[in-house]
PAZAPA-4460 file (N, C-alpha, C; in steps of 0.05 Angstrom, whole numbers, plus 32768, in hexadecimal, padded with zeros to 4 digits):
% residues 315
    n_x    n_y    n_z   ca_x   ca_y   ca_z    c_x    c_y    c_z   seq   type   mol
   7F8D   81A9   8003   7FA0   81B8   8013   7FBA   81A8   8016     1      M     A
   7FD1   81B6   8016   7FE9   81A7   801B   7FFC   81B7   802C     2      F     A
   8011   81AA   8036   8024   81B6   8049   8040   81B8   803C     3      F     A
   804E   81CD   8042   8069   81D1   8038   807D   81C9   804E     4      I     A
   808F   81B6   8048   80A3   81AD   805A   80BE   81B7   8052     5      F     A
   80BF   81D1   8049   80D8   81DC   8040   80ED   81DD   8056     6      E     A
   80E3   81E2   806F   80F5   81E3   8086   80EC   81CC   8099     7      H     A
   80F1   81B4   8090   80E6   819D   809E   80ED   819B   80BB     8      F     A
   8106   81A1   80C4   810C   819E   80E0   80FB   81AE   80F3     9      P     A
   80F0   81C4   80E9   80DF   81D5   80FA   80C5   81C7   8100    10      E     A
   80BE   81B2   80F2   80A5   81A2   80F7   80AA   818B   810A    11      K     A
   80C3   818B   8116   80C9   8175   8129   80CF   8181   8144    12      V     A
   80C2   8177   8158   80C6   8182   8173   80DF   8176   8180    13      N     A
   80E5   817E   8198   80FE   8175   81A4   80FF   8158   81AA    14      R     A
   80E8   814B   81AD   80E8   812E   81B2   80EC   811E   8199    15      S     A
   80EC   812B   8181   80F1   811D   8168   80D8   8114   815A    16      G     A
   80C1   811E   8162   80A7   8115   8156   809E   812A   8142    17      W     A
   8097   8121   812A   808C   8133   8116   8070   813C   811F    18      S     A
   806A   8156   811D   8050   8160   8126   8040   816A   810E    19      I     A
   8026   8163   810F   8014   816C   80FB   8010   818A   80FC    20      S     A
   8011   8197   80E4   800B   81B4   80E3   7FEE   81B9   80EB    21      I     A
   7FDC   81A7   80E3   7FC0   81AB   80E7   7FB8   81A6   8104    22      L     A
   7FC2   8190   8110   7FB8   8188   8129   7FCC   818B   8140    23      Q     A
   7FE6   818C   813A   7FFA   818F   814F   7FFA   8178   8162    24      G     A
   7FF5   8160   8158   7FF2   8148   816A   800B   8138   816A    25      L     A
   8012   812C   8181   8029   811B   8183   8020   80FF   818C    26      I     A
   802A   80EA   8180   8020   80D0   8185   8036   80BB   8182    27      C     A
   803C   80AB   8197   8050   8096   8195   8048   8081   817F    28      P     A
   805C   8076   8172   8057   8065   815B   8046   804D   8161    29      L     A
   804B   803F   8177   803D   8026   817C   8024   8029   818E    30      T     A
   801E   8041   8196   8008   8045   81A8   7FF0   8052   819A    31      V     A
   7FF5   8063   8186   7FE0   8072   8179   7FCB   8060   816D    32      C     A
   7FB2   8065   8173   7F9C   8054   8168   7F8C   8063   8152    33      Q     A
   7F93   807D   814D   7F84   808C   8139   7F97   8094   8122    34      E     A
   7F8B   8099   810B   7F9B   80A1   80F4   7FA1   80BF   80F6    35      K     A
   7FB6   80C7   8104   7FBC   80E3   8107   7FCE   80EC   80F0    36      L     A
   7FCE   8107   80EB   7FDE   8112   80D6   7FFA   8117   80E2    37      I     A
   800A   8101   80E3   8023   8103   80F3   8034   80EB   80EC    38      I     A
   804E   80F0   80EC   8061   80D9   80EA   8078   80DF   80FD    39      F     A
   8080   80CB   810D   8096   80CE   8121   80B1   80CF   8114    40      P     A
   80BC   80E6   810F   80D7   80E9   8103   80EC   80E7   8119    41      M     A
   80F2   80CF   8121   8105   80C9   8136   8121   80C6   812A    42      T     A
   8136   80C7   813B   8151   80C1   8130   8153   80A6   8122    43      P     A
   8143   8093   812B   8142   8078   811E   8139   807B   8101    44      E     A
   8125   808A   80FC   811A   808E   80E1   812F   809C   80D0    45      I     A
   813C   80B0   80DB   8151   80BE   80CC   8168   80AB   80C5    46      D     A
   816F   809A   80D7   8184   8086   80D2   817C   8074   80BA    47      T     A
   8163   806B   80BA   8159   805A   80A5   815B   8069   808A    48      I     A
   8152   8082   8089   8152   8091   8071   816F   8096   8068    49      I     A
   8180   809D   807A   819C   80A2   8073   81AA   8089   8068    50      E     A
   81A4   8072   8073   81AF   8059   8069   81A5   8053   804D    51      A     A
   818C   8059   8048   8180   8054   802D   818D   8066   8019    52      A     A
   8191   8080   8020   819E   8092   800D   81BB   808B   8008    53      L     A
   81C9   8083   801D   81E4   807A   8019   81E6   8062   8007    54      K     A
   81D4   804F   800A   81D3   8038   7FF9   81CF   803F   7FDC    55      E     A
   81BD   8053   7FD7   81B5   805A   7FBC   81CA   806C   7FAE    56      D     A
   81D8   807C   7FBE   81EC   808D   7FB1   8204   8091   7FC4    57      M     A
   8215   807C   7FC6   822C   807D   7FD7   8240   8093   7FCF    58      P     A
   8240   8099   7FB5   8252   80AE   7FAB   8243   80C2   7F99    59      D     A
   822B   80C8   7FA1   821B   80DC   7F92   820B   80CF   7F7B    60      G     A
   81FD   80E0   7F6D   81EE   80D7   7F55   81FD   80E0   7F3C    61      D     A
   820D   80CE   7F31   821F   80D6   7F1C   8210   80DE   7F03    62      V     A
   81F8   80D3   7EFE   81E9   80DA   7EE7   81DE   80F6   7EE9    63      T     A
   81CE   80FC   7EFE   81C2   8116   7F02   81D7   812C   7F05    64      S     A
   81EC   8126   7F14   8201   813B   7F18   8211   8140   7EFF    65      E     A
   8212   812D   7EEC   8220   8131   7ED3   8210   8141   7EBF    66      S     A
   81F5   813D   7EC0   81E4   8148   7EAB   81D7   8162   7EB1    67      L     A
   81D2   8167   7ECB   81C0   817D   7ED2   81CF   8192   7EE3    68      I     A
   81CE   81AB   7EDC   81DC   81C0   7EEB   81CF   81C3   7F07    69      P     A
   81DF   81CA   7F1B   81D5   81CC   7F36   81C0   81E1   7F3A    70      P     A
   81BF   81F6   7F28   81AB   820B   7F2B   8190   8204   7F20    71      E     A
   818E   81ED   7F13   8174   81E4   7F07   8160   81DE   7F1C    72      S     A
   8147   81E9   7F19   8131   81E5   7F2C   811B   81D6   7F1E    73      I     A
   810F   81C2   7F2B   80F9   81B3   7F1F   80E2   81B0   7F32    74      S     A
   80CB   81A9   7F27   80B3   81A2   7F36   80AB   8186   7F2E    75      K     A
   809F   8178   7F42   8096   815D   7F3C   807E   8156   7F4F    76      A     A
   8070   8141   7F48   805A   8138   7F59   805D   811A   7F5E    77      I     A
   8052   8111   7F75   8050   80F5   7F7B   8034   80EC   7F72    78      F     A
   8032   80D9   7F60   8019   80D1   7F54   8012   80B5   7F5B    79      L     A
   7FFA   80B1   7F66   7FF0   8095   7F6B   7FE7   8089   7F51    80      A     A
   7FF0   8071   7F4C   7FE8   8063   7F33   7FD5   804C   7F38    81      K     A
   7FCE   8047   7F51   7FBA   8034   7F58   7FAD   803C   7F73    82      E     A
   7F96   8030   7F79   7F88   8036   7F92   7F97   802A   7FA9    83      D     A
   7F94   8037   7FC1   7FA0   802B   7FD8   7F9D   803D   7FF0    84      G     A
   7FAF   803A   8004   7FAF   804A   801C   7FCB   8057   801E    85      V     A
   7FCB   8071   8024   7FE4   807F   8026   7FF2   807B   8041    86      L     A
   800C   8076   8040   801D   8074   8058   8039   807B   804F    87      A     A
   8046   808C   805F   8062   8092   805A   8067   80AC   804B    88      G     A
   8053   80BD   8048   8058   80D6   8038   806C   80E8   8046    89      I     A
   806C   80E8   8061   807F   80F9   8070   809B   80ED   806E    90      D     A
   809D   80D3   806C   80B7   80C6   8069   80C3   80CE   804E    91      V     A
   80B2   80CF   8039   80BB   80D7   801F   80C5   80F4   8020    92      A     A
   80B6   8105   802E   80BF   8121   8031   80D9   8123   803F    93      A     A
   80DD   8113   8053   80F6   8113   8063   810E   810B   8052    94      R     A
   810A   80F9   803F   811F   80F0   802E   812B   8108   801F    95      V     A
   8119   8119   8014   8123   812F   8004   8130   8144   8016    96      F     A
   8125   8148   802E   8132   815C   8040   814E   8153   8048    97      W     A
   8152   8138   804C   816C   812F   8053   8180   8134   803C    98      K     A
   8176   8134   8023   8188   813A   800C   818D   8158   8009    99      I     A
   8178   8167   800D   8179   8184   8008   8163   8192   8017   100      D     A
   816A   81A2   802C   8155   81B0   803C   8146   81C5   802C   101      P     A
   814F   81CC   8014   8142   81E0   8004   812B   81D5   7FF3   102      H     A
   8128   81BA   7FF3   8112   81AE   7FE5   80F7   81B4   7FF4   103      V     A
   80E3   81BC   7FE5   80C8   81C0   7FF0   80B7   81A8   7FEA   104      A     A
   80AB   819C   7FFE   809A   8185   7FFA   807E   818B   8005   105      F     A
   806A   818A   7FF3   804E   8191   7FFB   803D   8178   7FF8   106      A     A
   8032   816E   800E   8021   8156   800C   8004   815E   8009   107      K     A
   7FF6   8150   7FF7   7FDA   8155   7FF2   7FC8   8142   8002   108      N     A
   7FD3   812C   800B   7FC4   8117   8019   7FD2   810F   8032   109      V     A
   7FC3   8107   8046   7FCF   80FF   8060   7FD1   80E0   8061   110      E     A
   7FE5   80D7   8070   7FE7   80BA   8075   7FCD   80AF   8081   111      D     A
   7FC6   8097   8079   7FAD   808B   8082   7F95   8090   8070   112      G     A
   7F99   80A2   805D   7F83   80A9   804A   7F82   8094   8034   113      S     A
   7F6A   8090   802A   7F67   807F   8012   7F6E   8090   7FFA   114      S     A
   7F7D   8084   7FE7   7F85   8092   7FCF   7F7B   8083   7FB6   115      I     A
   7F78   8091   7FA0   7F6F   8085   7F88   7F84   8089   7F72   116      R     A
   7F84   8078   7F5E   7F95   807B   7F47   7F90   8096   7F3A   117      A     A
   7FA6   80A5   7F36   7FA4   80BF   7F2A   7FA6   80D6   7F3E   118      G     A
   7FA5   80CF   7F58   7FA7   80E4   7F6D   7FC4   80EF   7F6E   119      D     A
   7FC6   8109   7F71   7FE0   8115   7F77   7FE4   8115   7F95   120      T     A
   7FF8   8107   7F9E   7FFC   8103   7FBB   800C   811A   7FC7   121      L     A
   801F   8125   7FB7   8030   813A   7FC1   803C   8149   7FAA   122      A     A
   8045   8162   7FAF   8053   8172   7F9B   806E   8179   7FA7   123      R     A
   8082   817A   7F96   809D   817F   7FA0   80AB   8192   7F8D   124      I     A
   80BC   81A4   7F98   80CA   81B7   7F88   80E5   81BC   7F94   125      E     A
   80FA   81BE   7F84   8115   81C3   7F8E   8129   81BD   7F79   126      G     A
   8143   81BE   7F80   8159   81B9   7F6D   8154   819E   7F5F   127      P     A
   8156   819E   7F45   8150   8186   7F35   8160   816E   7F3E   128      S     A
   817A   8172   7F42   818B   815C   7F4A   8182   8150   7F65   129      V     A
   817A   8161   7F77   8171   8157   7F92   8158   8146   7F8F   130      S     A
   8145   814F   7F7D   812D   813F   7F79   8133   8124   7F6D   131      L     A
   8145   8124   7F5A   814D   810A   7F4D   815B   80F8   7F61   132      L     A
   816B   8103   7F72   817A   80F3   7F86   8167   80E5   7F99   133      K     A
   8151   80F3   7FA0   813F   80E7   7FB4   8128   80D7   7FA9   134      G     A
   8124   80D8   7F8F   810D   80CC   7F83   8109   80AE   7F8A   135      E     A
   811D   809E   7F85   811A   8081   7F88   8118   807A   7FA6   136      R     A
   8128   8086   7FB7   8127   807F   7FD3   810C   8087   7FDF   137      T     A
   8103   809F   7FD9   80E9   80A8   7FE3   80D3   8095   7FD9   138      A     A
   80D3   808D   7FC1   80BF   807B   7FB6   80C1   805F   7FC3   139      L     A
   80D9   8056   7FC7   80DD   803B   7FD4   80CF   803A   7FEF   140      N     A
   80D3   804F   7FFF   80C5   8050   8019   80A7   8052   8015   141      F     A
   809F   8065   8005   8082   806C   8002   8072   8055   7FF6   142      L     A
   807C   8048   7FE1   806E   8032   7FD4   806B   801A   7FE6   143      Q     A
   807F   8014   7FF5   807E   7FFD   8007   806B   8002   801E   144      R     A
   806D   801A   802A   805C   8020   8041   803F   8021   8038   145      M     A
   803A   802C   8020   801E   802D   8016   8014   8011   8011   146      C     A
   8025   7FFF   8007   801E   7FE3   8002   8015   7FD5   801C   147      G     A
   8024   7FDA   8031   801D   7FCE   804B   8003   7FD9   8055   148      I     A
   8000   7FF4   8054   7FE7   8000   805D   7FCF   7FF6   804E   149      A     A
   7FD2   7FF3   8034   7FBC   7FEA   8023   7FB4   7FCE   8029   150      T     A
   7FC8   7FBC   802C   7FC1   7FA0   8033   7FB4   7F9E   804E   151      L     A
   7FBF   7FAE   8061   7FB3   7FAE   807C   7F96   7FB6   807B   152      T     A
   7F90   7FCB   806B   7F74   7FD4   8069   7F62   7FBE   805F   153      Q     A
   7F6B   7FAE   804C   7F5B   7F98   8042   7F54   7F84   8058   154      R     A
   7F67   7F7E   8069   7F62   7F6C   807F   7F4F   7F78   8093   155      F     A
   7F53   7F92   8099   7F42   7FA0   80AC   7F25   7FA1   80A1   156      V     A
   7F22   7FA7   8088   7F08   7FA8   807C   7EFB   7F8C   807B   157      Q     A
   7F0B   7F77   807A   7F01   7F5C   807A   7EF4   7F55   8095   158      G     A
   7EFA   7F64   80AA   7EEF   7F60   80C4   7ED8   7F74   80CB   159      L     A
   7ECF   7F82   80B7   7EBA   7F96   80BC   7EA2   7F89   80C9   160      E     A
   7E99   7F96   80DF   7E83   7F8C   80EE   7E8B   7F7A   8105   161      G     A
   7EA5   7F74   8107   7EB0   7F63   811C   7EBF   7F74   8130   162      S     A
   7EC2   7F6B   8149   7ED1   7F78   815D   7EEF   7F70   815C   163      Q     A
   7EF5   7F5C   814C   7F10   7F51   814A   7F22   7F66   813C   164      T     A
   7F3B   7F68   8147   7F4E   7F7B   813B   7F65   7F6C   812D   165      Q     A
   7F70   7F7A   8119   7F87   7F6F   810A   7FA1   7F78   8117   166      I     A
   7FB2   7F65   811D   7FCD   7F6B   8128   7FE2   7F66   8114   167      L     A
   7FF8   7F75   8115   8010   7F6F   8106   8022   7F5D   8116   168      D     A
   803A   7F57   810B   804D   7F45   8118   8069   7F51   8115   169      T     A
   807D   7F42   811E   8099   7F4A   811B   80A5   7F40   8100   170      R     A
   8094   7F36   80EF   809E   7F2C   80D5   80A0   7F44   80C1   171      K     A
   80B4   7F54   80C7   80B8   7F6D   80B9   80D4   7F6D   80AB   172      T     A
   80D8   7F80   8099   80F1   7F83   808C   8106   7F8D   80A1   173      T     A
   811D   7F80   80A3   8131   7F89   80B6   8137   7FA6   80B4   174      P     A
   8138   7FB4   80CA   813D   7FD0   80CD   8126   7FE3   80C5   175      S     A
   8111   7FD7   80BA   80FA   7FE8   80B1   80E1   7FE4   80C2   176      L     A
   80E3   7FD7   80D8   80CB   7FCF   80E8   80BA   7FE7   80F0   177      R     A
   80C7   7FFD   80F9   80B7   8013   8102   80A7   8020   80EB   178      S     A
   80B2   8021   80D4   80A4   802B   80BC   808D   8019   80B4   179      L     A
   8093   7FFF   80B5   807E   7FEC   80AC   8067   7FEA   80C0   180      E     A
   806D   7FEB   80D9   8058   7FEB   80ED   8047   8005   80ED   181      K     A
   8054   801B   80E7   8045   8034   80E3   8032   8031   80CB   182      Y     A
   803B   8024   80B6   802A   8020   809F   8012   800E   80A5   183      A     A
   8016   7FFA   80B6   8000   7FE9   80BF   7FEB   7FFA   80CD   184      V     A
   7FF5   800C   80DF   7FE3   801E   80ED   7FD3   802F   80DA   185      K     A
   7FE0   8039   80C5   7FD2   804A   80B2   7FBD   803B   80A2   186      M     A
   7FC0   8021   80A0   7FAC   8010   8093   7F95   8008   80A5   187      G     A
   7F97   8010   80BF   7F81   8009   80D2   7F87   7FF2   80E3   188      G     A
   7FA0   7FE6   80E1   7FA7   7FCF   80F2   7FB1   7FD9   810D   189      G     A
   7FB6   7FC5   811E   7FC0   7FCA   8139   7FDC   7FBF   813C   190      T     A
   7FEE   7FCF   8147   8009   7FC5   814B   800B   7FB2   8163   191      N     A
   8018   7F9B   815E   801F   7F89   8174   803A   7F93   817E   192      H     A
   8049   7F82   818C   8062   7F8B   8197   8076   7F94   8181   193      R     A
   8084   7FAA   8187   8097   7FB4   8174   80B1   7FA4   8174   194      L     A
   80B8   7F99   818B   80D1   7F8A   818E   80CF   7F75   81A3   195      S     A
   80E3   7F65   81A6   80E4   7F50   81BB   80E5   7F5C   81D7   196      L     A
   80EB   7F75   81D8   80ED   7F83   81F3   80D3   7F8C   81FD   197      S     A
   80BE   7F8C   81ED   80A5   7F99   81F5   8094   7F88   8208   198      D     A
   8093   7F6E   8203   8082   7F5C   8213   808D   7F40   8212   199      M     A
   8083   7F2E   8223   808B   7F12   8222   8077   7F03   8210   200      V     A
   8082   7EF5   81FD   8071   7EE3   81EC   807E   7EC7   81EC   201      L     A
   8073   7EB5   81FC   807E   7E9B   81FF   8074   7E89   81E8   202      I     A
   8087   7E7F   81D7   8080   7E70   81C0   808A   7E53   81C3   203      K     A
   8085   7E43   81AE   808B   7E26   81B0   80A8   7E21   81B5   204      D     A
   80BA   7E30   81A9   80D6   7E2B   81AD   80DF   7E32   81CA   205      N     A
   80D3   7E46   81D6   80D8   7E4C   81F2   80D0   7E34   8203   206      H     A
   80B8   7E29   81FD   80AD   7E13   820D   80BD   7DFA   820A   207      L     A
   80C9   7DF6   81F3   80DA   7DDE   81F0   80F3   7DDF   8202   208      K     A
   80FB   7DF7   8208   8113   7DFB   8219   810B   7DFB   8237   209      I     A
   80F5   7E0A   823D   80ED   7E0E   8259   80DF   7DF5   8264   210      V     A
   80CD   7DE9   8254   80BF   7DD1   825D   80A1   7DD2   825A   211      G     A
   8094   7DE7   8266   8077   7DE9   8264   806E   7E05   8268   212      N     A
   8055   7E0B   8263   804A   7E26   8264   804B   7E31   8280   213      I     A
   8042   7E21   8294   8041   7E2B   82AF   805C   7E34   82B9   214      S     A
   8070   7E24   82B4   808B   7E2B   82BC   8095   7E44   82AD   215      K     A
   808F   7E46   8294   8098   7E5C   8284   808B   7E76   828D   216      A     A
   8071   7E76   8291   8064   7E8E   829A   806E   7E98   82B5   217      V     A
   8072   7E85   82C8   807C   7E8C   82E2   8098   7E98   82E1   218      K     A
   80A9   7E8B   82D1   80C4   7E95   82CF   80C5   7EB1   82C2   219      R     A
   80B4   7EB5   82AE   80B3   7ECF   82A1   80A8   7EE4   82B4   220      A     A
   8093   7EDE   82C3   8087   7EF1   82D5   809A   7EF9   82EB   221      R     A
   80A8   7EE5   82F5   80BC   7EEB   830A   80D2   7EFE   8300   222      D     A
   80D7   7EFC   82E6   80ED   7F0C   82DB   80E3   7F28   82D3   223      K     A
   80CC   7F2A   82C6   80C4   7F44   82BB   80B1   7F54   82CD   224      V     A
   80A5   7F46   82E1   8093   7F54   82F3   8077   7F56   82E8   225      G     A
   8065   7F65   82F6   8049   7F66   82EF   8042   7F79   82D8   226      P     A
   8054   7F8B   82D1   804E   7FA0   82BD   8053   7F98   82A0   227      D     A
   8061   7F83   829C   8067   7F7A   8280   8053   7F63   8279   228      V     A
   8046   7F66   8263   8032   7F53   825A   803F   7F38   8252   229      K     A
   8032   7F22   8257   803B   7F08   8250   8026   7EFB   823E   230      I     A
   802E   7EF3   8226   801D   7EE5   8214   8028   7EC9   820F   231      E     A
   8017   7EB5   820C   801F   7E9A   8208   8014   7E8F   81EE   232      V     A
   8025   7E83   81DE   801B   7E75   81C6   8011   7E59   81CD   233      E     A
   7FFA   7E52   81C3   7FEE   7E38   81C9   7FE4   7E2B   81AF   234      T     A
   7FE2   7E11   81B0   7FD8   7E02   8199   7FC1   7DEF   81A0   235      T     A
   7FBB   7DEC   81BA   7FA5   7DDB   81C2   7F95   7DE9   81D8   236      T     A
   7F7D   7DDF   81DD   7F6C   7DEA   81F2   7F79   7DE6   820D   237      L     A
   7F86   7DCF   8211   7F93   7DCA   822B   7FA9   7DDE   8230   238      E     A
   7FB8   7DE6   821C   7FCD   7DFA   821F   7FC0   7E15   8225   239      E     A
   7FA9   7E1C   8219   7F9B   7E34   821F   7F94   7E35   823D   240      V     A
   7F89   7E1F   8247   7F81   7E1E   8263   7F99   7E21   8275   241      K     A
   7FAF   7E14   826E   7FC7   7E17   827E   7FD2   7E33   827F   242      E     A
   7FD1   7E41   8267   7FDA   7E5C   8266   7FC9   7E6F   8277   243      A     A
   7FAF   7E6C   8276   7F9E   7E7D   8286   7FA3   7E78   82A4   244      V     A
   7FA4   7E5F   82AC   7FA9   7E58   82C8   7FC4   7E61   82D2   245      R     A
   7FD7   7E64   82C0   7FF2   7E6C   82C7   7FF5   7E8A   82CA   246      S     A
   7FE0   7E99   82C1   7FE1   7EB6   82C4   7FEA   7EC5   82AC   247      G     A
   7FE8   7EB9   8294   7FEE   7EC8   827B   7FDB   7EDF   8277   248      A     A
   7FE5   7EF4   826A   7FD4   7F0C   8265   7FC6   7F0A   824A   249      D     A
   7FCF   7EF9   8238   7FC4   7EF7   821E   7FCD   7EDC   8212   250      M     A
   7FBC   7ED1   8201   7FC2   7EB6   81F5   7FC1   7EB8   81D7   251      I     A
   7FD5   7EAB   81CA   7FD6   7EA9   81AD   7FCC   7E8D   81A6   252      L     A
   7FB8   7E8C   8195   7FAD   7E72   818C   7FBB   7E6C   8171   253      L     A
   7FCE   7E5B   8171   7FDF   7E57   8159   7FD4   7E40   8147   254      D     A
   7FCD   7E48   812F   7FC4   7E34   811A   7FAE   7E21   8124   255      N     A
   7F9C   7E2C   8134   7F85   7E1C   813D   7F6F   7E1D   8129   256      M     A
   7F5E   7E09   8128   7F47   7E09   8117   7F32   7E1D   8123   257      S     A
   7F20   7E27   8113   7F0B   7E39   811D   7EFB   7E2C   8134   258      P     A
   7EF6   7E12   8131   7EE7   7E04   8147   7EF7   7E04   8161   259      E     A
   7F11   7DFE   815F   7F21   7DFE   8177   7F24   7E1A   8183   260      R     A
   7F25   7E2E   8172   7F26   7E4A   817C   7F0D   7E51   818B   261      M     A
   7EF6   7E48   8180   7EDD   7E4E   818E   7EDC   7E41   81AA   262      R     A
   7EE6   7E29   81AC   7EE8   7E1C   81C6   7EF9   7E2C   81D9   263      E     A
   7F10   7E36   81CF   7F22   7E46   81E0   7F14   7E60   81E8   264      A     A
   7F06   7E6D   81D6   7EF8   7E86   81DC   7EE3   7E81   81F2   265      V     A
   7ED4   7E6C   81EF   7EBF   7E65   8202   7ECA   7E5F   821E   266      E     A
   7EE1   7E51   821E   7EEC   7E49   8238   7EF9   7E61   8246   267      W     A
   7F07   7E72   8237   7F14   7E8A   8242   7EFF   7E9E   824C   268      V     A
   7EEA   7EA0   823C   7ED3   7EB0   8244   7EDA   7ECD   824B   269      N     A
   7EEC   7ED9   823A   7EF2   7EF5   823E   7F06   7EFC   8253   270      G     A
   7F11   7EE8   8261   7F23   7EEE   8277   7F3D   7EFC   826D   271      R     A
   7F47   7EF4   8256   7F5F   7F00   824B   7F5B   7F01   822C   272      I     A
   7F69   7F13   821E   7F67   7F14   8201   7F72   7EFB   81F3   273      P     A
   7F66   7EF5   81DD   7F6F   7EDE   81CC   7F77   7EE8   81B0   274      L     A
   7F8D   7EDE   81A7   7F98   7EE6   818D   7F99   7ECD   817B   275      E     A
   7F8E   7ECE   8164   7F91   7EB8   8150   7FA8   7EBE   813D   276      A     A
   7FB7   7EA9   8136   7FCE   7EAC   8125   7FD2   7E93   8115   277      S     A
   7FE0   7E97   80FE   7FE8   7E7F   80EE   7FDA   7E7E   80D3   278      G     A
   7FE8   7E84   80BE   7FDE   7E81   80A2   7FC4   7E8F   809E   279      N     A
   7FC2   7EA7   80A8   7FA9   7EB7   80A5   7FA8   7EC3   8089   280      V     A
   7F92   7EC0   807C   7F8D   7ECB   8061   7F73   7EDB   8061   281      K     A
   7F70   7EEC   804D   7F57   7EFA   804A   7F3F   7EE7   8048   282      L     A
   7F44   7ED1   803B   7F2E   7EBE   8037   7F26   7EAF   8050   283      S     A
   7F37   7EAE   8064   7F31   7EA0   807D   7F2B   7EB3   8094   284      T     A
   7F2C   7ECD   808F   7F2B   7EE1   80A4   7F11   7EE0   80B3   285      L     A
   7EFA   7EE0   80A5   7EE0   7EE1   80B2   7EDB   7EC8   80C3   286      K     A
   7EE3   7EB1   80B9   7EDF   7E99   80C8   7EEF   7E99   80E2   287      E     A
   7F07   7EA3   80E1   7F17   7EA5   80F9   7F0A   7EB9   810D   288      I     A
   7F02   7ED0   8103   7EF6   7EE4   8114   7EDC   7EDA   8120   289      A     A
   7ECD   7EC9   8112   7EB4   7EBF   811D   7EB7   7EAE   8136   290      S     A
   7ED0   7EA5   813B   7ED5   7E95   8153   7ED3   7EA6   816C   291      S     A
   7ED6   7EC1   8169   7ED4   7ED3   8180   7EEE   7EDD   818A   292      G     A
   7F05   7ED7   817C   7F1F   7EE0   8186   7F20   7EFF   8185   293      V     A
   7F32   7F0A   8196   7F34   7F27   8198   7F46   7F32   8182   294      D     A
   7F5B   7F23   817B   7F6E   7F2D   8167   7F75   7F17   8153   295      F     A
   7F7C   7F1F   813B   7F87   7F0D   8127   7FA1   7F19   811E   296      I     A
   7FB7   7F0B   8121   7FD1   7F15   8118   7FD7   7F0B   80FC   297      S     A
   7FE2   7F1E   80EC   7FE5   7F18   80CF   8002   7F1F   80C7   298      V     A
   8013   7F0C   80C5   802F   7F11   80BD   8032   7F1C   80A1   299      G     A
   801F   7F14   808F   8021   7F1C   8073   801F   7F3A   806F   300      S     A
   8014   7F48   8083   8012   7F65   8080   802D   7F72   8079   301      L     A
   8042   7F67   8085   805C   7F74   8082   8071   7F61   8074   302      T     A
   8069   7F49   806C   807C   7F39   805E   8072   7F30   8042   303      H     A
   8058   7F34   803C   804E   7F2B   8022   803C   7F40   8015   304      S     A
   8041   7F59   801A   8032   7F6F   800E   803D   7F74   7FF2   305      Y     A
   802D   7F84   7FE2   8036   7F8D   7FC8   8038   7FAB   7FC9   306      Q     A
   804F   7FB6   7FC1   8053   7FD3   7FC1   803F   7FE0   7FAF   307      S     A
   8035   7FF7   7FB8   8022   8006   7FA8   8030   8015   7F92   308      L     A
   8023   8017   7F7B   802F   8024   7F63   802C   8042   7F66   309      D     A
   8042   804F   7F6B   8043   806D   7F6D   805B   8076   7F5D   310      I     A
   8059   808D   7F50   806F   8097   7F41   8074   80B5   7F48   311      S     A
   808C   80BE   7F42   8093   80DA   7F45   8097   80E5   7F29   312      M     A
   8085   80F8   7F22   8084   8102   7F07   808E   811F   7F06   313      E     A
   80A3   8125   7EF6   80AC   8140   7EF3   8099   8150   7EE1   314      F     A
   8094   8169   7EE8   8081   817A   7ED9   8090   818C   7EC5   315      L     A
***
């Protein structure tokens, strides 16, 4: 089954959120915990798409416009050329609508689904020049988002049987954070803070300026009040103890050995969540999780992924 997005704006409600034809569900980007058939088409996403199109054709597509008559109509498919996890199919559809609202985009697969090499992900029909204009930009978004979702799934599967969750970070491509964090969610990961405005995270450079954890937590709490979460980065068990006693809501265990993390988990004893971070790899994942931490943050999800091989084939 697939959906036609020939009149894409009608699929967007007044708040700017794309709604599933099947389920009619609305879900904020950083809160949703389930793989819903939905993508938030906000003004921010439109701005990202418009900037990408402007970059790719500041003065049109001189090749396609020179060779192909405007009345020419074509059909094409998006074809997966390797296994992975789908993310960004609605973004790809939006690219074509921004170029030409008469383009029909029919998706065969939903974001968050596993895909195999040879799968047809979507079908598209419309003016040939419009399809050619959008091809590379749509693929750039789709391949990168699928790459992030696929890598995230590998880390999530590496924790199968564990209660520990995979977190993303702010180590994202400038201006593309919302897309990349959405892709993490589609791979089964959990979004950490979207920006510096979301929560307090006191790190080593803050402490070098402020002086110590207790002073930093108090100063932050006095400023932000009780409703904003405060997390503290620590490197020793003594710092963990100081952070807990100071009233931190969450603790980041930075580059600690598994043995040291176990000591921290035992001492904290479930009072607040613990996050492990620092040079996390698939090969070290289970050992870190065995310490009992609640979360493991993985920067490589959004800075060291490999784009998935997907092509757009004209029929």
